[in-house]
N, CA, C and O atoms as a Maestro MAE file, in Angstrom:
{
 s_m_m2io_version
 :::
 2.0.0
}

f_m_ct {
 s_m_title
 :::
 protein
 m_atom[268] {
  # First column is atom index #
  i_m_mmod_type
  r_m_x_coord
  r_m_y_coord
  r_m_z_coord
  i_m_residue_number
  s_m_chain_name
  s_m_pdb_residue_name
  s_m_pdb_atom_name
  i_m_atomic_number
  :::
  1 25 -39.450 29.692 -22.799 1 A "UNK " " N  " 7
  2 3 -39.117 29.280 -21.538 1 A "UNK " " CA " 6
  3 2 -38.276 30.364 -20.823 1 A "UNK " " C  " 6
  4 15 -37.650 31.207 -21.465 1 A "UNK " " O  " 8
  5 25 -38.282 30.318 -19.606 2 A "UNK " " N  " 7
  6 3 -37.644 31.476 -18.903 2 A "UNK " " CA " 6
  7 2 -36.124 31.178 -18.705 2 A "UNK " " C  " 6
  8 15 -35.732 30.074 -18.326 2 A "UNK " " O  " 8
  9 25 -35.314 32.191 -18.974 3 A "UNK " " N  " 7
  10 3 -33.884 31.923 -18.691 3 A "UNK " " CA " 6
  11 2 -33.483 31.759 -17.282 3 A "UNK " " C  " 6
  12 15 -34.307 31.896 -16.378 3 A "UNK " " O  " 8
  13 25 -32.240 31.469 -17.063 4 A "UNK " " N  " 7
  14 3 -31.736 31.146 -15.654 4 A "UNK " " CA " 6
  15 2 -32.030 32.381 -14.714 4 A "UNK " " C  " 6
  16 15 -32.542 32.239 -13.603 4 A "UNK " " O  " 8
  17 25 -31.680 33.563 -15.225 5 A "UNK " " N  " 7
  18 3 -31.926 34.714 -14.375 5 A "UNK " " CA " 6
  19 2 -33.332 34.818 -13.812 5 A "UNK " " C  " 6
  20 15 -33.593 34.852 -12.609 5 A "UNK " " O  " 8
  21 25 -34.265 34.868 -14.869 6 A "UNK " " N  " 7
  22 3 -35.694 34.929 -14.344 6 A "UNK " " CA " 6
  23 2 -36.191 33.731 -13.534 6 A "UNK " " C  " 6
  24 15 -37.020 33.936 -12.648 6 A "UNK " " O  " 8
  25 25 -35.734 32.471 -13.778 7 A "UNK " " N  " 7
  26 3 -36.149 31.436 -12.909 7 A "UNK " " CA " 6
  27 2 -35.720 31.628 -11.452 7 A "UNK " " C  " 6
  28 15 -36.458 31.429 -10.487 7 A "UNK " " O  " 8
  29 25 -34.383 32.057 -11.392 8 A "UNK " " N  " 7
  30 3 -33.847 32.375 -10.109 8 A "UNK " " CA " 6
  31 2 -34.539 33.497 -9.456 8 A "UNK " " C  " 6
  32 15 -34.841 33.406 -8.266 8 A "UNK " " O  " 8
  33 25 -34.813 34.548 -10.141 9 A "UNK " " N  " 7
  34 3 -35.640 35.627 -9.579 9 A "UNK " " CA " 6
  35 2 -36.929 35.356 -9.026 9 A "UNK " " C  " 6
  36 15 -37.356 35.829 -7.972 9 A "UNK " " O  " 8
  37 25 -37.599 34.475 -9.885 10 A "UNK " " N  " 7
  38 3 -39.064 34.128 -9.472 10 A "UNK " " CA " 6
  39 2 -39.138 33.199 -8.311 10 A "UNK " " C  " 6
  40 15 -40.037 33.255 -7.472 10 A "UNK " " O  " 8
  41 25 -38.118 32.305 -8.293 11 A "UNK " " N  " 7
  42 3 -37.903 31.310 -7.005 11 A "UNK " " CA " 6
  43 2 -37.756 32.323 -5.890 11 A "UNK " " C  " 6
  44 15 -38.573 32.252 -4.971 11 A "UNK " " O  " 8
  45 25 -36.726 33.349 -5.848 12 A "UNK " " N  " 7
  46 3 -36.503 34.070 -4.794 12 A "UNK " " CA " 6
  47 2 -37.735 34.938 -4.357 12 A "UNK " " C  " 6
  48 15 -38.055 35.034 -3.172 12 A "UNK " " O  " 8
  49 25 -38.393 35.548 -5.344 13 A "UNK " " N  " 7
  50 3 -39.562 36.366 -4.994 13 A "UNK " " CA " 6
  51 2 -40.677 35.470 -4.281 13 A "UNK " " C  " 6
  52 15 -41.288 35.864 -3.287 13 A "UNK " " O  " 8
  53 25 -40.872 34.290 -4.852 14 A "UNK " " N  " 7
  54 3 -41.926 33.337 -4.263 14 A "UNK " " CA " 6
  55 2 -41.476 33.069 -2.871 14 A "UNK " " C  " 6
  56 15 -42.245 33.383 -1.962 14 A "UNK " " O  " 8
  57 25 -40.317 32.524 -2.586 15 A "UNK " " N  " 7
  58 3 -40.032 32.202 -1.303 15 A "UNK " " CA " 6
  59 2 -39.893 33.293 -0.187 15 A "UNK " " C  " 6
  60 15 -40.072 33.035 1.004 15 A "UNK " " O  " 8
  61 25 -39.572 34.486 -0.649 16 A "UNK " " N  " 7
  62 3 -39.552 35.715 0.106 16 A "UNK " " CA " 6
  63 2 -40.944 36.103 0.604 16 A "UNK " " C  " 6
  64 15 -41.174 36.428 1.769 16 A "UNK " " O  " 8
  65 25 -41.944 36.036 -0.471 17 A "UNK " " N  " 7
  66 3 -43.255 36.373 -0.287 17 A "UNK " " CA " 6
  67 2 -43.812 35.392 0.690 17 A "UNK " " C  " 6
  68 15 -44.502 35.850 1.600 17 A "UNK " " O  " 8
  69 25 -43.589 33.998 0.622 18 A "UNK " " N  " 7
  70 3 -44.041 33.056 1.532 18 A "UNK " " CA " 6
  71 2 -43.551 33.135 2.845 18 A "UNK " " C  " 6
  72 15 -44.255 32.818 3.804 18 A "UNK " " O  " 8
  73 25 -42.206 33.603 2.979 19 A "UNK " " N  " 7
  74 3 -41.512 33.693 4.318 19 A "UNK " " CA " 6
  75 2 -42.111 34.753 5.050 19 A "UNK " " C  " 6
  76 15 -42.182 34.662 6.275 19 A "UNK " " O  " 8
  77 25 -42.579 35.815 4.410 20 A "UNK " " N  " 7
  78 3 -43.192 36.920 5.078 20 A "UNK " " CA " 6
  79 2 -44.746 36.782 5.200 20 A "UNK " " C  " 6
  80 15 -45.316 37.284 6.168 20 A "UNK " " O  " 8
  81 25 -45.413 36.136 4.271 21 A "UNK " " N  " 7
  82 3 -46.781 36.021 4.454 21 A "UNK " " CA " 6
  83 2 -47.302 34.941 5.383 21 A "UNK " " C  " 6
  84 15 -48.421 35.070 5.879 21 A "UNK " " O  " 8
  85 25 -46.499 33.812 5.659 22 A "UNK " " N  " 7
  86 3 -46.960 32.809 6.540 22 A "UNK " " CA " 6
  87 2 -47.053 33.372 8.006 22 A "UNK " " C  " 6
  88 15 -48.111 33.284 8.630 22 A "UNK " " O  " 8
  89 25 -45.884 33.974 8.569 23 A "UNK " " N  " 7
  90 3 -45.973 34.610 9.834 23 A "UNK " " CA " 6
  91 2 -46.947 35.561 10.036 23 A "UNK " " C  " 6
  92 15 -47.589 35.554 11.087 23 A "UNK " " O  " 8
  93 25 -47.163 36.449 9.102 24 A "UNK " " N  " 7
  94 3 -48.121 37.618 9.123 24 A "UNK " " CA " 6
  95 2 -49.496 36.980 9.304 24 A "UNK " " C  " 6
  96 15 -50.276 37.419 10.149 24 A "UNK " " O  " 8
  97 25 -49.813 35.900 8.480 25 A "UNK " " N  " 7
  98 3 -51.151 35.306 8.460 25 A "UNK " " CA " 6
  99 2 -51.298 34.700 9.829 25 A "UNK " " C  " 6
  100 15 -52.379 34.814 10.407 25 A "UNK " " O  " 8
  101 25 -50.195 34.003 10.447 26 A "UNK " " N  " 7
  102 3 -50.373 33.412 11.664 26 A "UNK " " CA " 6
  103 2 -50.654 34.493 12.715 26 A "UNK " " C  " 6
  104 15 -51.378 34.184 13.661 26 A "UNK " " O  " 8
  105 25 -50.157 35.710 12.637 27 A "UNK " " N  " 7
  106 3 -50.497 36.738 13.480 27 A "UNK " " CA " 6
  107 2 -51.891 37.085 13.386 27 A "UNK " " C  " 6
  108 15 -52.544 37.166 14.426 27 A "UNK " " O  " 8
  109 25 -52.464 37.315 12.187 28 A "UNK " " N  " 7
  110 3 -53.889 37.701 12.017 28 A "UNK " " CA " 6
  111 2 -54.772 36.812 12.510 28 A "UNK " " C  " 6
  112 15 -55.889 37.223 12.825 28 A "UNK " " O  " 8
  113 25 -54.436 35.441 12.668 29 A "UNK " " N  " 7
  114 3 -55.367 34.460 13.185 29 A "UNK " " CA " 6
  115 2 -55.084 34.135 14.616 29 A "UNK " " C  " 6
  116 15 -55.572 33.142 15.156 29 A "UNK " " O  " 8
  117 25 -54.287 34.984 15.233 30 A "UNK " " N  " 7
  118 3 -53.916 34.941 16.747 30 A "UNK " " CA " 6
  119 2 -53.112 33.539 17.014 30 A "UNK " " C  " 6
  120 15 -53.310 32.889 18.041 30 A "UNK " " O  " 8
  121 25 -52.322 33.190 16.150 31 A "UNK " " N  " 7
  122 3 -51.409 32.065 16.415 31 A "UNK " " CA " 6
  123 2 -50.107 32.505 16.760 31 A "UNK " " C  " 6
  124 15 -49.386 31.675 17.314 31 A "UNK " " O  " 8
  125 25 -49.629 33.709 16.534 32 A "UNK " " N  " 7
  126 3 -48.338 34.154 16.711 32 A "UNK " " CA " 6
  127 2 -48.326 35.722 17.232 32 A "UNK " " C  " 6
  128 15 -48.817 36.647 16.585 32 A "UNK " " O  " 8
  129 25 -47.769 35.839 18.335 33 A "UNK " " N  " 7
  130 3 -47.582 37.363 18.798 33 A "UNK " " CA " 6
  131 2 -46.656 38.066 17.775 33 A "UNK " " C  " 6
  132 15 -45.790 37.465 17.139 33 A "UNK " " O  " 8
  133 25 -46.921 39.432 17.666 34 A "UNK " " N  " 7
  134 3 -46.334 40.162 16.730 34 A "UNK " " CA " 6
  135 2 -44.836 40.172 16.849 34 A "UNK " " C  " 6
  136 15 -44.171 40.243 15.816 34 A "UNK " " O  " 8
  137 25 -44.230 40.105 18.056 35 A "UNK " " N  " 7
  138 3 -42.806 40.240 18.095 35 A "UNK " " CA " 6
  139 2 -42.102 38.969 17.599 35 A "UNK " " C  " 6
  140 15 -40.883 38.953 17.428 35 A "UNK " " O  " 8
  141 25 -42.922 37.852 17.360 36 A "UNK " " N  " 7
  142 3 -42.271 36.648 16.809 36 A "UNK " " CA " 6
  143 2 -42.298 36.575 15.256 36 A "UNK " " C  " 6
  144 15 -41.736 35.678 14.628 36 A "UNK " " O  " 8
  145 25 -43.017 37.621 14.673 37 A "UNK " " N  " 7
  146 3 -43.063 37.547 13.181 37 A "UNK " " CA " 6
  147 2 -41.774 37.471 12.523 37 A "UNK " " C  " 6
  148 15 -41.626 36.587 11.678 37 A "UNK " " O  " 8
  149 25 -40.679 38.376 12.818 38 A "UNK " " N  " 7
  150 3 -39.413 38.401 12.306 38 A "UNK " " CA " 6
  151 2 -38.693 36.988 12.609 38 A "UNK " " C  " 6
  152 15 -38.023 36.418 11.747 38 A "UNK " " O  " 8
  153 25 -38.870 36.518 13.791 39 A "UNK " " N  " 7
  154 3 -38.214 35.223 14.240 39 A "UNK " " CA " 6
  155 2 -38.667 34.052 13.237 39 A "UNK " " C  " 6
  156 15 -37.881 33.247 12.736 39 A "UNK " " O  " 8
  157 25 -40.073 34.082 13.016 40 A "UNK " " N  " 7
  158 3 -40.660 33.047 12.194 40 A "UNK " " CA " 6
  159 2 -40.261 33.172 10.836 40 A "UNK " " C  " 6
  160 15 -40.069 32.181 10.132 40 A "UNK " " O  " 8
  161 25 -40.119 34.400 10.410 41 A "UNK " " N  " 7
  162 3 -39.711 34.626 9.088 41 A "UNK " " CA " 6
  163 2 -38.248 34.142 8.821 41 A "UNK " " C  " 6
  164 15 -37.960 33.627 7.741 41 A "UNK " " O  " 8
  165 25 -37.329 34.314 9.818 42 A "UNK " " N  " 7
  166 3 -35.888 33.827 9.570 42 A "UNK " " CA " 6
  167 2 -36.119 32.222 9.673 42 A "UNK " " C  " 6
  168 15 -35.630 31.527 8.782 42 A "UNK " " O  " 8
  169 25 -36.784 31.661 10.636 43 A "UNK " " N  " 7
  170 3 -36.791 30.254 10.613 43 A "UNK " " CA " 6
  171 2 -37.255 29.606 9.437 43 A "UNK " " C  " 6
  172 15 -36.697 28.617 8.960 43 A "UNK " " O  " 8
  173 25 -38.452 30.245 8.874 44 A "UNK " " N  " 7
  174 3 -38.815 29.571 7.503 44 A "UNK " " CA " 6
  175 2 -37.762 29.678 6.460 44 A "UNK " " C  " 6
  176 15 -37.614 28.787 5.624 44 A "UNK " " O  " 8
  177 25 -37.076 30.679 6.488 45 A "UNK " " N  " 7
  178 3 -36.023 30.937 5.460 45 A "UNK " " CA " 6
  179 2 -34.778 29.978 5.671 45 A "UNK " " C  " 6
  180 15 -34.103 29.601 4.713 45 A "UNK " " O  " 8
  181 25 -34.525 29.623 6.920 46 A "UNK " " N  " 7
  182 3 -33.461 28.666 7.281 46 A "UNK " " CA " 6
  183 2 -33.811 27.280 6.873 46 A "UNK " " C  " 6
  184 15 -33.000 26.552 6.301 46 A "UNK " " O  " 8
  185 25 -35.198 26.867 7.213 47 A "UNK " " N  " 7
  186 3 -35.718 25.509 6.832 47 A "UNK " " CA " 6
  187 2 -35.717 25.389 5.362 47 A "UNK " " C  " 6
  188 15 -35.376 24.333 4.828 47 A "UNK " " O  " 8
  189 25 -36.111 26.502 4.629 48 A "UNK " " N  " 7
  190 3 -36.147 26.424 3.148 48 A "UNK " " CA " 6
  191 2 -34.870 26.229 2.577 48 A "UNK " " C  " 6
  192 15 -34.772 25.482 1.603 48 A "UNK " " O  " 8
  193 25 -33.728 26.882 3.115 49 A "UNK " " N  " 7
  194 3 -32.412 26.814 2.607 49 A "UNK " " CA " 6
  195 2 -31.795 25.403 2.831 49 A "UNK " " C  " 6
  196 15 -31.115 24.847 1.969 49 A "UNK " " O  " 8
  197 25 -32.069 24.878 4.015 50 A "UNK " " N  " 7
  198 3 -31.541 23.541 4.376 50 A "UNK " " CA " 6
  199 2 -32.278 22.586 3.444 50 A "UNK " " C  " 6
  200 15 -31.575 21.881 2.721 50 A "UNK " " O  " 8
  201 25 -33.627 22.470 3.367 51 A "UNK " " N  " 7
  202 3 -34.272 21.633 2.543 51 A "UNK " " CA " 6
  203 2 -33.731 21.750 0.936 51 A "UNK " " C  " 6
  204 15 -33.405 20.777 0.256 51 A "UNK " " O  " 8
  205 25 -33.715 23.028 0.531 52 A "UNK " " N  " 7
  206 3 -33.240 23.162 -0.790 52 A "UNK " " CA " 6
  207 2 -31.876 22.727 -1.111 52 A "UNK " " C  " 6
  208 15 -31.623 22.270 -2.226 52 A "UNK " " O  " 8
  209 25 -30.967 22.846 -0.180 53 A "UNK " " N  " 7
  210 3 -29.595 22.399 -0.161 53 A "UNK " " CA " 6
  211 2 -29.535 20.802 -0.457 53 A "UNK " " C  " 6
  212 15 -28.658 20.325 -1.178 53 A "UNK " " O  " 8
  213 25 -30.444 20.096 0.100 54 A "UNK " " N  " 7
  214 3 -30.628 18.654 0.106 54 A "UNK " " CA " 6
  215 2 -31.315 18.115 -1.087 54 A "UNK " " C  " 6
  216 15 -31.013 17.014 -1.545 54 A "UNK " " O  " 8
  217 25 -32.298 18.919 -1.637 55 A "UNK " " N  " 7
  218 3 -33.180 18.466 -2.652 55 A "UNK " " CA " 6
  219 2 -32.638 19.008 -4.013 55 A "UNK " " C  " 6
  220 15 -32.564 18.251 -4.981 55 A "UNK " " O  " 8
  221 25 -32.256 20.322 -4.089 56 A "UNK " " N  " 7
  222 3 -31.795 20.848 -5.294 56 A "UNK " " CA " 6
  223 2 -30.289 20.901 -5.450 56 A "UNK " " C  " 6
  224 15 -29.602 19.882 -5.383 56 A "UNK " " O  " 8
  225 25 -29.823 22.034 -5.647 57 A "UNK " " N  " 7
  226 3 -28.366 22.221 -5.879 57 A "UNK " " CA " 6
  227 2 -27.743 22.621 -4.518 57 A "UNK " " C  " 6
  228 15 -28.101 23.643 -3.932 57 A "UNK " " O  " 8
  229 25 -26.828 21.806 -4.052 58 A "UNK " " N  " 7
  230 3 -26.398 21.973 -2.755 58 A "UNK " " CA " 6
  231 2 -25.305 23.276 -2.791 58 A "UNK " " C  " 6
  232 15 -24.980 23.826 -1.739 58 A "UNK " " O  " 8
  233 25 -24.848 23.652 -3.918 59 A "UNK " " N  " 7
  234 3 -23.958 24.768 -3.943 59 A "UNK " " CA " 6
  235 2 -24.634 26.130 -3.885 59 A "UNK " " C  " 6
  236 15 -23.986 27.164 -3.724 59 A "UNK " " O  " 8
  237 25 -25.998 26.099 -4.025 60 A "UNK " " N  " 7
  238 3 -26.848 27.398 -4.251 60 A "UNK " " CA " 6
  239 2 -27.843 27.363 -3.251 60 A "UNK " " C  " 6
  240 15 -28.347 28.424 -2.885 60 A "UNK " " O  " 8
  241 25 -28.189 26.302 -2.767 61 A "UNK " " N  " 7
  242 3 -29.531 26.324 -1.874 61 A "UNK " " CA " 6
  243 2 -30.697 26.657 -2.662 61 A "UNK " " C  " 6
  244 15 -31.602 27.295 -2.123 61 A "UNK " " O  " 8
  245 25 -30.792 26.274 -3.975 62 A "UNK " " N  " 7
  246 3 -31.962 26.403 -4.637 62 A "UNK " " CA " 6
  247 2 -32.450 25.111 -5.017 62 A "UNK " " C  " 6
  248 15 -31.721 24.133 -5.183 62 A "UNK " " O  " 8
  249 25 -33.908 25.123 -5.177 63 A "UNK " " N  " 7
  250 3 -34.570 23.929 -5.532 63 A "UNK " " CA " 6
  251 2 -34.268 23.321 -6.955 63 A "UNK " " C  " 6
  252 15 -34.517 22.162 -7.289 63 A "UNK " " O  " 8
  253 25 -33.730 24.232 -7.685 64 A "UNK " " N  " 7
  254 3 -33.455 23.930 -9.199 64 A "UNK " " CA " 6
  255 2 -32.182 23.317 -9.171 64 A "UNK " " C  " 6
  256 15 -31.298 23.827 -8.482 64 A "UNK " " O  " 8
  257 25 -31.951 22.214 -9.876 65 A "UNK " " N  " 7
  258 3 -30.658 21.410 -9.864 65 A "UNK " " CA " 6
  259 2 -29.667 22.107 -10.825 65 A "UNK " " C  " 6
  260 15 -28.483 21.779 -10.755 65 A "UNK " " O  " 8
  261 25 -30.066 23.057 -11.730 66 A "UNK " " N  " 7
  262 3 -29.169 23.611 -12.639 66 A "UNK " " CA " 6
  263 2 -28.297 24.628 -11.697 66 A "UNK " " C  " 6
  264 15 -28.663 24.977 -10.575 66 A "UNK " " O  " 8
  265 25 -27.211 25.004 -12.268 67 A "UNK " " N  " 7
  266 3 -26.349 26.052 -11.690 67 A "UNK " " CA " 6
  267 2 -26.837 27.505 -11.727 67 A "UNK " " C  " 6
  268 15 -26.140 28.402 -11.252 67 A "UNK " " O  " 8
  :::
 }
 m_bond[267] {
  # First column is bond index #
  i_m_from
  i_m_to
  i_m_order
  :::
  1 1 2 1
  2 2 3 1
  3 3 4 2
  4 3 5 1
  5 5 6 1
  6 6 7 1
  7 7 8 2
  8 7 9 1
  9 9 10 1
  10 10 11 1
  11 11 12 2
  12 11 13 1
  13 13 14 1
  14 14 15 1
  15 15 16 2
  16 15 17 1
  17 17 18 1
  18 18 19 1
  19 19 20 2
  20 19 21 1
  21 21 22 1
  22 22 23 1
  23 23 24 2
  24 23 25 1
  25 25 26 1
  26 26 27 1
  27 27 28 2
  28 27 29 1
  29 29 30 1
  30 30 31 1
  31 31 32 2
  32 31 33 1
  33 33 34 1
  34 34 35 1
  35 35 36 2
  36 35 37 1
  37 37 38 1
  38 38 39 1
  39 39 40 2
  40 39 41 1
  41 41 42 1
  42 42 43 1
  43 43 44 2
  44 43 45 1
  45 45 46 1
  46 46 47 1
  47 47 48 2
  48 47 49 1
  49 49 50 1
  50 50 51 1
  51 51 52 2
  52 51 53 1
  53 53 54 1
  54 54 55 1
  55 55 56 2
  56 55 57 1
  57 57 58 1
  58 58 59 1
  59 59 60 2
  60 59 61 1
  61 61 62 1
  62 62 63 1
  63 63 64 2
  64 63 65 1
  65 65 66 1
  66 66 67 1
  67 67 68 2
  68 67 69 1
  69 69 70 1
  70 70 71 1
  71 71 72 2
  72 71 73 1
  73 73 74 1
  74 74 75 1
  75 75 76 2
  76 75 77 1
  77 77 78 1
  78 78 79 1
  79 79 80 2
  80 79 81 1
  81 81 82 1
  82 82 83 1
  83 83 84 2
  84 83 85 1
  85 85 86 1
  86 86 87 1
  87 87 88 2
  88 87 89 1
  89 89 90 1
  90 90 91 1
  91 91 92 2
  92 91 93 1
  93 93 94 1
  94 94 95 1
  95 95 96 2
  96 95 97 1
  97 97 98 1
  98 98 99 1
  99 99 100 2
  100 99 101 1
  101 101 102 1
  102 102 103 1
  103 103 104 2
  104 103 105 1
  105 105 106 1
  106 106 107 1
  107 107 108 2
  108 107 109 1
  109 109 110 1
  110 110 111 1
  111 111 112 2
  112 111 113 1
  113 113 114 1
  114 114 115 1
  115 115 116 2
  116 115 117 1
  117 117 118 1
  118 118 119 1
  119 119 120 2
  120 119 121 1
  121 121 122 1
  122 122 123 1
  123 123 124 2
  124 123 125 1
  125 125 126 1
  126 126 127 1
  127 127 128 2
  128 127 129 1
  129 129 130 1
  130 130 131 1
  131 131 132 2
  132 131 133 1
  133 133 134 1
  134 134 135 1
  135 135 136 2
  136 135 137 1
  137 137 138 1
  138 138 139 1
  139 139 140 2
  140 139 141 1
  141 141 142 1
  142 142 143 1
  143 143 144 2
  144 143 145 1
  145 145 146 1
  146 146 147 1
  147 147 148 2
  148 147 149 1
  149 149 150 1
  150 150 151 1
  151 151 152 2
  152 151 153 1
  153 153 154 1
  154 154 155 1
  155 155 156 2
  156 155 157 1
  157 157 158 1
  158 158 159 1
  159 159 160 2
  160 159 161 1
  161 161 162 1
  162 162 163 1
  163 163 164 2
  164 163 165 1
  165 165 166 1
  166 166 167 1
  167 167 168 2
  168 167 169 1
  169 169 170 1
  170 170 171 1
  171 171 172 2
  172 171 173 1
  173 173 174 1
  174 174 175 1
  175 175 176 2
  176 175 177 1
  177 177 178 1
  178 178 179 1
  179 179 180 2
  180 179 181 1
  181 181 182 1
  182 182 183 1
  183 183 184 2
  184 183 185 1
  185 185 186 1
  186 186 187 1
  187 187 188 2
  188 187 189 1
  189 189 190 1
  190 190 191 1
  191 191 192 2
  192 191 193 1
  193 193 194 1
  194 194 195 1
  195 195 196 2
  196 195 197 1
  197 197 198 1
  198 198 199 1
  199 199 200 2
  200 199 201 1
  201 201 202 1
  202 202 203 1
  203 203 204 2
  204 203 205 1
  205 205 206 1
  206 206 207 1
  207 207 208 2
  208 207 209 1
  209 209 210 1
  210 210 211 1
  211 211 212 2
  212 211 213 1
  213 213 214 1
  214 214 215 1
  215 215 216 2
  216 215 217 1
  217 217 218 1
  218 218 219 1
  219 219 220 2
  220 219 221 1
  221 221 222 1
  222 222 223 1
  223 223 224 2
  224 223 225 1
  225 225 226 1
  226 226 227 1
  227 227 228 2
  228 227 229 1
  229 229 230 1
  230 230 231 1
  231 231 232 2
  232 231 233 1
  233 233 234 1
  234 234 235 1
  235 235 236 2
  236 235 237 1
  237 237 238 1
  238 238 239 1
  239 239 240 2
  240 239 241 1
  241 241 242 1
  242 242 243 1
  243 243 244 2
  244 243 245 1
  245 245 246 1
  246 246 247 1
  247 247 248 2
  248 247 249 1
  249 249 250 1
  250 250 251 1
  251 251 252 2
  252 251 253 1
  253 253 254 1
  254 254 255 1
  255 255 256 2
  256 255 257 1
  257 257 258 1
  258 258 259 1
  259 259 260 2
  260 259 261 1
  261 261 262 1
  262 262 263 1
  263 263 264 2
  264 263 265 1
  265 265 266 1
  266 266 267 1
  267 267 268 2
  :::
 }
}
């Protein structure tokens, strides 16, 4: 099983990848102008943080309930 460090690292990598890939994909299918890609990335990150704070550990904004 993965230790706490690697679980945290993989969660951060996955969410960062998704936060960047979703707006980029939206641009490539003509749903988002290029100047809005950074804004969409920040909004996805904010939503993820708020949801994770309610679902997971509120002290770390992670989905994992462990510290």
